[in-house]
Residue frames relative to the residue before (quaternion, step in Angstrom):
aa qw qx qy qz dx dy dz
M 1.0000 0.0000 0.0000 0.0000 0.00 0.00 0.00
G 0.6478 0.5361 -0.3181 0.4379 3.60 0.98 -0.86
K 0.6324 0.5291 -0.3268 0.4618 3.57 1.07 -0.75
L 0.6354 0.5358 -0.3174 0.4567 3.59 1.03 -0.77
V 0.6586 0.4942 -0.2974 0.4833 3.59 0.98 -0.86
R 0.6429 0.5151 -0.3243 0.4650 3.61 0.96 -0.85
N 0.6599 0.5032 -0.3063 0.4664 3.59 0.93 -0.87
A 0.6505 0.5095 -0.3151 0.4669 3.59 0.98 -0.84
L 0.6675 0.4877 -0.3010 0.4753 3.61 0.95 -0.86
A 0.6313 0.5241 -0.3306 0.4663 3.58 1.01 -0.78
M 0.6583 0.4960 -0.3069 0.4759 3.59 0.98 -0.84
L 0.6195 0.5401 -0.3363 0.4599 3.59 1.04 -0.75
V 0.6740 0.4851 -0.2907 0.4753 3.59 0.88 -0.95
L 0.6571 0.5144 -0.3099 0.4557 3.59 0.92 -0.91
M 0.7044 0.4565 -0.2770 0.4676 3.60 0.80 -0.96
T 0.6069 0.5372 -0.3489 0.4705 3.59 1.09 -0.65
A 0.6626 0.4959 -0.3025 0.4727 3.58 0.95 -0.86
L 0.6934 0.4768 -0.2840 0.4596 3.58 0.92 -0.88
T 0.8028 0.3211 -0.1625 0.4755 3.59 0.65 -1.10
G 0.7269 0.4338 -0.2480 0.4712 3.57 1.14 -0.51
V 0.7738 0.2821 -0.1605 0.5439 3.59 1.18 -0.46
A 0.7481 0.4260 -0.2507 0.4427 3.59 0.49 -1.17
Y 0.6850 0.4951 -0.3006 0.4420 3.60 0.76 -1.00
P 0.6811 0.4670 -0.3188 0.4651 3.68 0.77 -0.85
L 0.6412 0.5208 -0.3322 0.4552 3.61 1.02 -0.73
V 0.6537 0.5026 -0.3125 0.4717 3.60 0.97 -0.85
V 0.6764 0.4876 -0.3003 0.4632 3.61 0.84 -0.94
T 0.6564 0.4974 -0.3110 0.4743 3.60 0.94 -0.84
G 0.6490 0.5170 -0.3157 0.4602 3.59 0.95 -0.83
L 0.6591 0.4912 -0.3059 0.4804 3.60 0.94 -0.85
A 0.6437 0.5189 -0.3270 0.4577 3.58 0.95 -0.83
R 0.6755 0.4870 -0.3001 0.4653 3.59 0.90 -0.87
L 0.6574 0.5046 -0.3018 0.4712 3.57 1.11 -0.67
L 0.7820 0.3662 -0.1785 0.4717 3.58 0.79 -1.03
F 0.7999 0.1191 -0.0331 0.5873 3.60 1.06 -0.75
P 0.0600 -0.8674 0.4906 0.0579 3.62 0.61 1.04
A 0.6605 0.5049 -0.3316 0.4460 3.64 0.89 -0.79
Q 0.6827 0.4805 -0.2894 0.4682 3.57 0.90 -0.91
A 0.6482 0.5266 -0.3216 0.4462 3.60 0.98 -0.81
D 0.7028 0.4313 -0.2594 0.5028 3.59 1.16 -0.55
G 0.6826 -0.5283 0.2832 0.4180 3.61 1.20 0.35
S 0.4204 -0.7169 0.4616 0.3102 3.63 1.24 0.21
L 0.1258 0.8337 -0.5235 0.1229 3.55 0.94 0.96
V 0.2557 -0.7240 0.6236 0.1465 3.52 -1.15 0.80
T 0.1109 -0.8118 0.5722 0.0349 3.58 -0.78 1.04
R 0.0671 -0.7466 0.6591 0.0611 3.51 -1.28 0.52
E 0.8322 -0.0186 -0.0620 0.5507 3.52 -0.77 1.15
G 0.7237 -0.4778 0.2304 0.4414 3.55 1.01 0.92
K 0.6745 0.4556 -0.3004 0.4973 3.61 1.25 -0.01
P 0.4732 -0.6641 0.4860 0.3145 3.60 -0.95 0.77
V 0.1350 -0.8030 0.5785 0.0485 3.57 -0.93 0.97
G 0.7884 -0.1659 0.1058 0.5829 3.58 1.26 -0.09
S 0.4499 -0.6428 0.5394 0.3056 3.49 -1.36 -0.24
A 0.4896 -0.6547 0.4905 0.3018 3.55 -1.08 0.72
L 0.6949 0.4961 -0.2637 0.4489 3.59 1.25 -0.29
I 0.7448 0.3406 -0.1961 0.5392 3.60 1.21 -0.33
G 0.4258 -0.7196 0.4964 0.2334 3.55 -0.73 1.10
Q 0.1709 -0.7730 0.6052 0.0831 3.52 -1.16 0.71
S 0.5155 -0.6646 0.4564 0.2904 3.52 -1.15 0.62
F 0.0020 -0.7508 0.6602 -0.0208 3.55 -0.90 1.04
T 0.0519 -0.8266 0.5603 0.0067 3.59 -0.74 1.01
D 0.5312 0.6240 -0.4098 0.4006 3.59 1.23 -0.29
P 0.5218 -0.6683 0.4261 0.3156 3.64 -0.85 0.90
K 0.6386 0.5412 -0.3449 0.4247 3.63 1.12 -0.42
Y 0.6793 0.4274 -0.2815 0.5259 3.58 1.32 0.01
F 0.5072 -0.5845 0.5251 0.3542 3.51 -1.28 0.41
W 0.3138 -0.7483 0.5588 0.1712 3.54 -1.02 0.85
G 0.4015 -0.7249 0.5138 0.2221 3.52 -1.04 0.81
R 0.7198 -0.3962 0.3365 0.4602 3.48 -1.33 -0.21
P 0.5408 -0.6147 0.4455 0.3620 3.62 -0.97 0.72
S 0.3209 -0.7560 0.5457 0.1664 3.52 -1.15 0.66
A 0.4335 -0.6765 0.5335 0.2643 3.53 -1.05 0.79
T 0.5946 0.5744 -0.3622 0.4306 3.60 1.27 -0.15
S 0.3718 0.7408 -0.4859 0.2772 3.59 1.27 0.01
P 0.5344 -0.0888 -0.8368 -0.0792 1.60 -2.22 1.08
M 0.6238 0.5065 -0.3577 0.4759 3.62 1.21 -0.08
A 0.1395 -0.8669 0.4736 0.0689 3.56 0.47 1.25
D 0.7192 0.4273 -0.2629 0.4807 3.60 1.08 -0.52
N 0.4859 0.6726 -0.4260 0.3607 3.59 1.24 0.31
A 0.1982 -0.8192 0.5295 0.0956 3.58 0.05 1.29
A 0.5824 0.5853 -0.3801 0.4169 3.60 1.13 -0.46
A 0.6977 0.4419 -0.2620 0.4992 3.58 1.20 -0.48
S 0.2447 0.8100 -0.5031 0.1756 3.57 1.21 0.37
G 0.4621 0.6544 -0.5147 0.3055 3.51 -1.00 0.87
G 0.5547 -0.6060 0.4610 0.3356 3.52 -1.26 0.39
S 0.6081 -0.5688 0.4166 0.3649 3.53 -1.32 0.15
N 0.3163 -0.7675 0.4842 0.2766 3.59 1.29 -0.42
Q 0.4568 0.6472 -0.4778 0.3796 3.58 1.14 0.58
G 0.3440 -0.7595 0.5220 0.1796 3.55 -0.71 1.09
P 0.6941 -0.5081 0.3158 0.4004 3.58 -1.24 0.31
T 0.6923 0.4474 -0.2926 0.4848 3.62 1.16 -0.35
N 0.4821 0.6685 -0.4353 0.3622 3.59 1.27 0.00
P 0.4374 -0.7137 0.4770 0.2680 3.64 -0.66 1.02
A 0.5945 0.5749 -0.3710 0.4224 3.62 1.09 -0.58
L 0.6298 0.5249 -0.3314 0.4669 3.59 1.06 -0.72
T 0.6560 0.5031 -0.3001 0.4759 3.57 0.96 -0.89
D 0.6581 0.5093 -0.3095 0.4601 3.58 0.93 -0.88
A 0.6454 0.5136 -0.3215 0.4651 3.60 0.96 -0.85
A 0.6523 0.5035 -0.3175 0.4693 3.60 0.94 -0.82
R 0.6431 0.5158 -0.3253 0.4632 3.61 0.96 -0.82
Q 0.6535 0.5077 -0.3146 0.4650 3.59 0.95 -0.85
R 0.6611 0.4974 -0.3131 0.4663 3.59 0.97 -0.80
I 0.6231 0.5213 -0.3357 0.4768 3.59 1.04 -0.75
A 0.6520 0.5121 -0.3131 0.4633 3.59 0.93 -0.89
A 0.6532 0.5073 -0.3170 0.4641 3.60 0.97 -0.81
L 0.6515 0.5000 -0.3169 0.4745 3.61 0.98 -0.80
R 0.6530 0.5026 -0.3102 0.4741 3.61 0.98 -0.82
A 0.6555 0.5064 -0.3131 0.4647 3.60 0.99 -0.80
A 0.6625 0.5076 -0.3041 0.4592 3.60 1.04 -0.72
D 0.7873 0.1115 -0.0442 0.6048 3.59 1.19 -0.54
P 0.1079 -0.8713 0.4741 0.0663 3.60 0.57 1.19
G 0.6677 0.5129 -0.3116 0.4405 3.61 1.07 -0.53
N 0.5909 0.5863 -0.3610 0.4204 3.58 1.23 -0.23
A 0.1012 -0.8238 0.5576 0.0135 3.59 -0.41 1.27
A 0.4193 0.7119 -0.4698 0.3108 3.61 1.25 0.06
P 0.5758 -0.5663 0.4414 0.3910 3.59 -1.15 0.48
V 0.4424 -0.6873 0.5092 0.2696 3.57 -1.00 0.84
P 0.4316 -0.7017 0.4984 0.2700 3.63 -0.72 1.01
V 0.5902 -0.6359 0.3813 0.3193 3.53 -0.97 0.92
D 0.6710 0.5122 -0.3291 0.4232 3.62 0.97 -0.68
L 0.6046 0.5289 -0.3786 0.4597 3.62 1.23 -0.02
V 0.7602 0.3582 -0.2023 0.5028 3.60 1.22 -0.25
T 0.7265 0.3485 -0.2420 0.5405 3.60 1.24 -0.07
A 0.4033 -0.7017 0.5347 0.2431 3.54 -1.03 0.82
S 0.4846 -0.6565 0.4961 0.2968 3.54 -1.19 0.57
G 0.7197 -0.4191 0.3246 0.4484 3.55 -1.30 -0.01
S 0.7328 0.3877 -0.2351 0.5073 3.60 0.96 -0.82
G 0.3403 -0.7477 0.4994 0.2753 3.57 1.09 -0.65
L 0.7061 0.4507 -0.2498 0.4857 3.59 1.26 0.12
D 0.2370 0.8109 -0.5118 0.1562 3.60 1.15 0.45
P 0.3164 -0.7577 0.5386 0.1892 3.60 -0.83 0.95
D 0.7316 0.4221 -0.2053 0.4944 3.58 1.24 -0.42
I 0.1557 -0.7256 0.6563 0.1361 3.49 -1.37 0.39
S 0.6046 -0.5467 0.4229 0.3958 3.55 -1.25 0.26
P 0.6174 -0.5273 0.4116 0.4140 3.59 -1.18 0.39
A 0.6151 0.5449 -0.3537 0.4469 3.62 1.05 -0.68
A 0.6508 0.5060 -0.3139 0.4711 3.61 1.00 -0.80
A 0.6451 0.4986 -0.3239 0.4800 3.60 1.03 -0.70
R 0.6634 0.4985 -0.3112 0.4632 3.60 0.90 -0.89
Y 0.5953 0.5737 -0.3618 0.4308 3.60 1.04 -0.70
Q 0.7405 0.4362 -0.2217 0.4607 3.60 1.01 -0.78
V 0.4177 0.7499 -0.4458 0.2539 3.61 1.26 -0.23
S 0.6876 0.4919 -0.3141 0.4319 3.63 0.75 -0.94
R 0.6524 0.5117 -0.3211 0.4575 3.62 0.94 -0.83
V 0.6843 0.4834 -0.2863 0.4649 3.58 0.86 -0.98
A 0.6465 0.5199 -0.3211 0.4568 3.59 0.94 -0.87
R 0.6664 0.4937 -0.3037 0.4690 3.59 0.91 -0.90
A 0.6770 0.5034 -0.2995 0.4455 3.61 0.88 -0.91
R 0.7410 0.3905 -0.2151 0.5021 3.59 1.10 -0.66
G 0.4238 -0.7128 0.4632 0.3126 3.58 1.24 -0.19
L 0.4789 0.6522 -0.4376 0.3923 3.57 1.12 0.72
P 0.5479 -0.5754 0.4681 0.3868 3.59 -1.17 0.41
P 0.5499 -0.6346 0.4250 0.3381 3.62 -0.91 0.86
D 0.6127 0.5615 -0.3571 0.4263 3.61 1.03 -0.68
Q 0.6439 0.5184 -0.3216 0.4618 3.58 1.05 -0.76
V 0.6615 0.4888 -0.3023 0.4818 3.58 0.99 -0.82
L 0.6362 0.5242 -0.3224 0.4654 3.59 1.02 -0.80
A 0.6320 0.5257 -0.3292 0.4646 3.59 1.01 -0.79
L 0.6308 0.5211 -0.3250 0.4743 3.58 1.07 -0.72
V 0.6219 0.5246 -0.3340 0.4760 3.59 1.03 -0.78
E 0.6688 0.5012 -0.3015 0.4588 3.58 0.87 -0.94
A 0.6546 0.5174 -0.3094 0.4562 3.59 1.02 -0.80
H 0.7362 0.3971 -0.2216 0.5013 3.60 1.14 -0.61
T 0.4877 0.6393 -0.4472 0.3918 3.59 1.25 0.20
R 0.1635 -0.7768 0.6053 0.0593 3.54 -0.81 1.07
G 0.4235 -0.7199 0.4984 0.2323 3.55 -0.98 0.88
R 0.7366 -0.3687 0.3129 0.4727 3.51 -1.33 -0.22
Q 0.5124 -0.6320 0.4792 0.3294 3.57 -1.06 0.72
F 0.8338 0.0325 -0.1101 0.5399 3.56 -0.85 1.10
G 0.6302 -0.5787 0.3138 0.4116 3.58 1.24 0.47
V 0.7881 0.3064 -0.1649 0.5077 3.61 1.21 -0.19
L 0.7031 0.4812 -0.2720 0.4474 3.61 1.08 -0.59
G 0.8317 0.1919 -0.1551 0.4975 3.56 -0.96 0.89
E 0.5018 -0.6173 0.5164 0.3169 3.50 -1.36 -0.36
P 0.6054 -0.5121 0.4290 0.4327 3.60 -1.20 0.33
R 0.0250 -0.8202 0.5692 -0.0508 3.57 -1.02 0.81
V 0.2318 -0.7309 0.6256 0.1440 3.52 -1.35 0.38
N 0.3262 -0.7324 0.5629 0.2008 3.59 -0.77 1.02
V 0.4183 -0.7537 0.4550 0.2235 3.57 -0.52 1.23
L 0.6565 0.5060 -0.3232 0.4568 3.61 0.89 -0.87
G 0.6633 0.5071 -0.3085 0.4557 3.60 0.87 -0.90
L 0.6557 0.5080 -0.3034 0.4691 3.57 0.98 -0.86
N 0.6828 0.4805 -0.2956 0.4642 3.60 0.90 -0.85
L 0.6276 0.5105 -0.3408 0.4789 3.59 1.06 -0.63
A 0.6305 0.5161 -0.3325 0.4748 3.59 1.06 -0.69
L 0.6154 0.5302 -0.3432 0.4717 3.61 1.07 -0.66
D 0.6554 0.4992 -0.3090 0.4752 3.58 0.95 -0.86
A 0.6333 0.5279 -0.3301 0.4596 3.60 1.04 -0.73
L 0.5841 0.5701 -0.3700 0.4438 3.62 1.09 -0.62
R 0.6584 0.5362 -0.3014 0.4337 3.54 0.96 -0.93
K 0.6853 0.5066 -0.2867 0.4377 3.58 1.06 -0.74
R 0.5999 0.5871 -0.3678 0.4002 3.59 1.20 -0.40
């Protein structure tokens, strides 16, 4: 019996060392070697300081910035530890009410805009942390951002088009605009 327990404990220690220490170290080392930016969190820097991640959506509420997709992690929209959906189904009145409130807020922020509100501006994603919005959602916000910044709408629209990324490999996913990258480009315009 003692030999069986020793063998089991030895196997536990060996497997813990292999799968709990060696494997994570090897994978992390390879990731840092082959994909250093991604392994460090795809951080976005400005003037040498990190201002966010290209992979995690951040909350922008000022009218001079493009707004991202609503987060199910609200009221702490930048809390990646609380990532997750709201678990509200399509027949849940709370989901409908939240969408109506978001539509009303978007209309109030840009009263002259009669265009249909894109769905990704009023519904949270499964993770609640999407860094991207659809090109339609970005175009919907052009007039508000241009007015708030005192810029011609054509200039802001050109910036949106320049920051629109197509489908990955031409077939995967949907075209998208990274909100943080677009807002940083807007701030860079002001400095010129």
